[in-house]
C-alpha positions in Angstrom: 5.8 25.5 22.1 6.3 24.1 18.6 9.6 22.4 19.3 8.2 20.9 22.6 5.2 19.5 20.8 7.3 18.2 18.0 9.6 16.4 20.4 6.7 14.8 22.1 5.5 13.6 18.7 8.9 12.1 18.0 8.9 10.3 21.3 5.4 9.1 20.8 5.9 7.7 17.3 8.7 5.2 17.2 11.2 5.8 14.4 10.8 2.3 13.1 7.5 0.3 13.1 7.8 -3.4 12.6 5.0 -4.9 10.6 4.0 -8.4 11.6 2.9 -11.0 9.0 -0.6 -10.1 7.9 -3.5 -12.2 6.7 -5.8 -10.7 4.0 -8.8 -9.0 5.5 -11.9 -11.2 4.8 -15.1 -9.7 3.4 -17.9 -9.6 6.0 -21.4 -8.2 6.1 -20.3 -5.3 8.3 -21.9 -2.0 7.2 -21.7 1.5 8.6 -23.8 4.7 8.4 -22.0 7.9 7.3 -22.0 10.5 10.1 -21.8 14.2 9.8 -18.3 15.5 9.3 -16.9 18.7 10.8 -16.8 21.7 8.6 -14.0 21.8 6.1 -11.4 24.6 6.6 -12.3 27.6 4.4 -9.9 30.1 3.0 -10.1 32.4 6.1 -9.2 29.5 8.4 -6.4 28.3 6.1 -5.0 31.8 5.8 -3.7 31.5 9.4 -1.4 28.6 8.2 0.2 30.5 5.3 3.1 32.3 7.0 4.4 29.7 9.5 8.2 29.2 8.9 9.8 25.7 8.9 10.7 24.5 12.4 14.0 23.2 13.5 12.6 19.9 14.8 13.6 16.4 13.6 10.6 15.9 11.3 10.6 17.2 7.7 7.3 18.7 8.8 4.4 17.4 10.9 1.9 17.2 8.0 3.1 15.9 4.7 0.2 16.6 2.4 1.8 15.9 -1.0 4.9 14.3 -2.3 6.3 14.5 -5.9 9.5 13.4 -7.7 10.6 15.6 -10.5 12.5 14.5 -13.7 15.8 15.3 -12.1 15.1 12.9 -9.2 14.4 15.6 -6.6 11.7 14.7 -4.1 9.4 17.5 -3.1 7.4 17.4 0.2 4.4 19.6 0.3 3.3 20.4 3.8 0.3 22.0 5.6 2.2 24.9 7.2 5.9 24.8 6.3 5.7 25.3 2.6 7.5 22.8 0.4 10.8 21.0 1.1 13.0 19.8 -1.8 15.4 16.8 -1.2 18.1 16.5 -3.8 19.5 13.3 -2.3 21.9 15.1 0.0 20.2 18.0 1.6 16.8 19.7 2.2 15.9 23.1 0.9 12.7 24.8 2.2 10.6 27.2 0.1 8.0 29.3 1.9 6.2 32.6 1.4 9.5 34.3 2.3 11.0 32.9 -0.9 8.0 33.9 -3.0 5.7 30.8 -2.7 2.1 31.9 -2.8 1.2 30.0 0.4 2.7 27.6 2.9 -0.2 25.2 2.7 0.5 22.9 -0.3 -2.3 20.9 -2.0 -0.7 19.8 -5.3 2.7 19.6 -7.1 3.3 19.1 -10.9 6.1 19.6 -13.4 5.5 21.1 -16.9 7.3 20.3 -20.2 9.8 23.0 -19.6 10.8 21.6 -16.2 9.2 24.2 -14.1 7.6 23.0 -10.9 4.0 24.2 -10.1 2.4 24.3 -6.7 -1.2 24.6 -5.8 -1.5 26.4 -2.4 -3.9 28.1 0.0 -2.8 31.4 -1.6 -3.1 30.7 -5.3 -0.7 28.9 -7.8 3.0 29.3 -7.9 5.4 28.4 -10.7 9.1 27.8 -9.8 11.7 28.0 -12.7 14.6 27.0 -10.5 15.4 30.6 -9.5 12.2 32.6 -8.9 8.5 32.1 -8.2 5.7 33.5 -10.3 2.3 33.5 -8.6 -1.2 33.5 -10.0 -4.2 34.4 -7.9 -7.9 35.3 -8.2 -6.8 38.7 -9.4 -5.2 37.1 -12.5 -8.4 35.1 -13.2 -8.0 32.0 -11.1 -11.4 30.9 -9.8 -10.2 30.9 -6.2 -7.0 31.3 -4.3 -7.8 28.1 -2.4 -6.4 25.5 -4.8 -7.2 21.8 -4.0 -5.8 20.0 -7.0 -3.9 20.5 -10.3 -3.5 18.7 -13.6 -1.2 19.3 -16.6 -2.8 17.3 -19.4 -0.9 15.6 -22.3 -1.3 18.6 -24.6 0.4 20.8 -21.9 -2.8 22.4 -20.8 -3.2 23.5 -17.2 -6.2 22.7 -15.0 -6.7 24.0 -11.5 -9.4 22.7 -9.2 -10.4 25.1 -6.5 -13.0 25.6 -3.9 -14.9 27.7 -6.4 -14.6 25.4 -9.4 -12.2 24.7 -12.3 -9.9 27.1 -14.1 -8.0 26.3 -17.3 -4.8 28.1 -18.1 -3.1 28.5 -21.5 0.0 30.1 -20.1 -1.5 33.6 -20.4 -5.2 33.6 -19.6 -7.4 31.8 -17.1 -10.7 30.5 -18.4 -13.5 29.1 -16.3 -14.5 25.5 -17.0 -18.0 25.0 -15.6 -18.7 22.0 -13.5 -22.3 21.8 -12.0 -22.5 22.8 -8.4 -23.3 19.9 -6.0 -26.5 19.9 -4.0 -25.3 20.3 -0.5 -28.7 21.0 1.1 -28.4 17.9 3.3 -24.8 18.8 4.2 -24.8 22.3 5.6 -21.4 22.0 7.1 -19.9 22.0 3.5 -19.7 25.6 2.2 -18.4 25.1 -1.3 -20.6 23.2 -3.7 -18.2 23.9 -6.6 -15.2 22.5 -4.9 -13.0 20.1 -6.9 -11.0 17.6 -4.8 -9.0 15.8 -7.5 -8.5 15.7 -11.3 -6.9 13.1 -13.6 -6.5 12.2 -17.3 -7.1 8.7 -18.4 -5.4 6.7 -21.1 -8.1 7.6 -23.6 -7.5 11.3 -22.9 -10.7 12.0 -20.9 -10.4 14.4 -18.0 -12.0 13.3 -14.7 -13.2 15.7 -12.0 -13.8 14.6 -8.4 -16.4 16.8 -6.7 -17.4 17.4 -3.2 -20.9 16.0 -3.2 -21.7 15.8 -6.9 -20.0 12.5 -7.8 -17.5 12.6 -10.6 -17.5 14.2 -14.1 -15.8 12.9 -17.2 -14.9 15.3 -20.0 -14.1 13.8 -23.4 -13.1 17.0 -25.0 -16.7 17.8 -26.2 -19.2 16.7 -23.6 -19.4 16.4 -19.8 -20.9 13.2 -18.3 -21.7 12.6 -14.6 -21.4 9.4 -12.6 -22.9 9.4 -9.1 -24.4 7.2 -6.5 -27.4 6.5 -8.7 -25.0 4.9 -11.3 -23.3 2.8 -8.7 -20.6 5.2 -7.4 -19.9 4.3 -3.7 -20.3 7.9 -2.6 -20.8 11.4 -4.1 -18.0 13.0 -2.0 -15.0 11.8 -4.0 -11.6 12.6 -2.4 -9.2 10.9 -4.8 -8.9 9.1 -8.2 -6.6 6.7 -9.9 -6.5 4.9 -13.2 -4.7 1.6 -12.9 -2.7 -0.1 -15.7 -5.8 -2.1 -16.8 -7.8 1.0 -17.4 -10.0 0.8 -14.3 -10.7 4.0 -12.5 -10.5 3.9 -8.7 -12.4 6.4 -6.5 -11.6 7.1 -2.9 -14.6 8.7 -1.2 -15.4 10.4 2.1 -18.4 8.4 3.2 -18.5 5.3 1.0 -15.1 3.8 1.1 -13.3 2.7 -2.1 -14.8 1.7 -5.4 -13.5 0.6 -8.8 -15.1 1.6 -12.1 -14.6 -0.6 -15.2 -15.3 1.6 -18.3 -15.4 -1.5 -20.5 -18.1 -3.3 -18.5 -20.9 -2.2 -20.9 -19.1 -4.0 -23.7 -19.5 -7.4 -21.9 -22.8 -9.3 -21.3 -23.6 -9.0 -17.6 -20.6 -6.7 -17.1 -20.6 -4.8 -13.8 -19.4 -1.3 -14.0 -18.7 -0.6 -10.3 -17.1 -2.8 -7.6 -17.3 -1.4 -4.1 -14.9 -2.2 -1.2 -16.4 -1.0 2.0 -15.4 -0.8 5.7 -15.3 -4.5 6.0 -12.3 -4.6 3.6 -10.5 -1.2 4.0 -11.5 -0.5 7.6 -12.8 3.0 6.9 -15.4 4.8 4.9 -13.0 7.7 4.2 -10.3 7.0 1.7 -7.9 9.9 1.5 -5.3 9.0 -1.2 -4.5 6.3 -3.7 -1.4 4.8 -5.4 -0.6 2.0 -7.8 2.9 0.6 -7.3 5.1 -1.0 -9.9 3.8 -4.4 -9.1 0.2 -3.3 -9.9 -0.9 -3.3 -6.3 -3.3 -0.6 -5.2 -2.5 1.3 -2.0 -5.3 3.2 -0.2 -5.0 5.3 2.9 -8.0 4.7 5.2 -8.3 7.9 7.2 -8.2 7.4 10.9 -7.2 3.8 10.6 -4.1 3.1 8.4 -2.9 1.9 5.0 -4.3 -0.9 2.9 -2.7 -2.8 -0.1 -4.8 -4.6 -2.6 -3.1 -7.3 -4.8 -6.1 -7.9 -7.0 -7.6 -10.6 -4.8 -7.5 -9.4 -1.2 -6.5 -6.5 1.0 -3.6 -6.4 3.5 -4.1 -3.6 5.9 -1.7 -2.0 8.3 -3.1 0.1 11.2 -1.7 2.2 14.1 -1.1 -1.0 15.9 1.6 -1.7 13.4 2.9 1.9 13.2 1.2 4.7 15.1 1.9 7.2 12.3 -0.2 5.2 9.9 -3.4 6.4 11.5 -3.4 9.5 9.3 -1.7 8.9 6.0 -2.1 12.0 3.8 0.1 11.2 0.7 1.9 8.3 -1.0 4.8 8.2 -3.5 6.7 5.5 -5.2 10.0 6.9 -6.4 12.0 6.0 -9.5 13.9 3.3 -7.5 10.7 1.7 -6.3 10.9 3.1 -2.7 7.5 3.7 -1.2 7.2 6.9 0.7 4.4 7.6 3.2 3.4 11.1 4.1 1.6 11.3 7.5 0.4 13.7 10.1 3.6 12.7 12.0 6.2 13.2 9.3 7.6 11.1 6.5 7.9 7.3 6.6 9.4 4.8 4.2 8.3 1.3 3.7 10.6 -1.6 3.1 11.5 -5.1 4.3 8.2 -5.3 6.3 9.0 -2.1 8.2 7.8 1.5 8.2 10.7 3.7 9.2 10.5 7.4 10.1 12.6 9.4 7.7 13.8 12.7 9.3 16.0 15.7 8.6 18.9 13.7 9.9 18.2 11.0 7.3 17.9 13.6 4.5 21.4 14.9 5.2 22.7 11.4 5.4 21.4 10.5 1.9 
């Protein structure tokens, strides 16, 4: 059935989606009320996805959850059920549990100082040295085998955000890094109050943690500080984070849209720390992933709607009316050449010359 479903998907989503000229979305007084979300997949549910081999359909994979370019120029596509695919500019190579990957559900990809590639998966963490995989799981001290995010800090330290909290890794030993559990009493459909959705390190060296209901935490190397809705954060369920070139921190949330935090606001008289961009500007309360391109524009995927670009003054948004695949954008990447890649629930797309073009296995072989 998989090839048939994939073929229907290919027929449904045109290989090239022309984007008409757009006017910036004006700000209106439109508001919305968060509604209950379905339960998040837990480890038991995700385990059913771990051993599905890559299909022989046209798409790289149906779900492109993460994309990453390594220092050699290879682009890695992390999928929801087909493991990870590496494109070297000429061909695709798939790595799954058969090759030693800890799981076929990929949440995060990073490269360490030695050039090894690390993968956060639904079955633990895997390190690939170019020849073999080394896997770390809960049995080795990892907080949970369900890894949601990963960070290699500037000192070379490893941080893994899981559904059961944060683990630090020094290359030999895992150490718990305690983040307060979120109060999920009003959200019974969320099962993991310690879950960490994203992590990042800012220019000052602070480590930021995006939680699932507890706002965000900033660690300066000594103390842990919390920012939440009471401080102006647009929502306590933070899905993604990004520091822009000006030092502002952007937060994509599940129920409150997009907001920008200016750490220097307190240094200016009347400075406003948070600026919120809601449904009237980004068309969705749920922002899945964020990217700053080389021009300084911020791209935000509005789950269930499309993709929005902010030029510092106004948003330009593209929806499924412009390209059906944009309805569910799961990952974004700007490569070393400036090419924008868009990972969706309908395969890989590339953006250029006002057009979103489906990039398939045929294109990968063609270069």
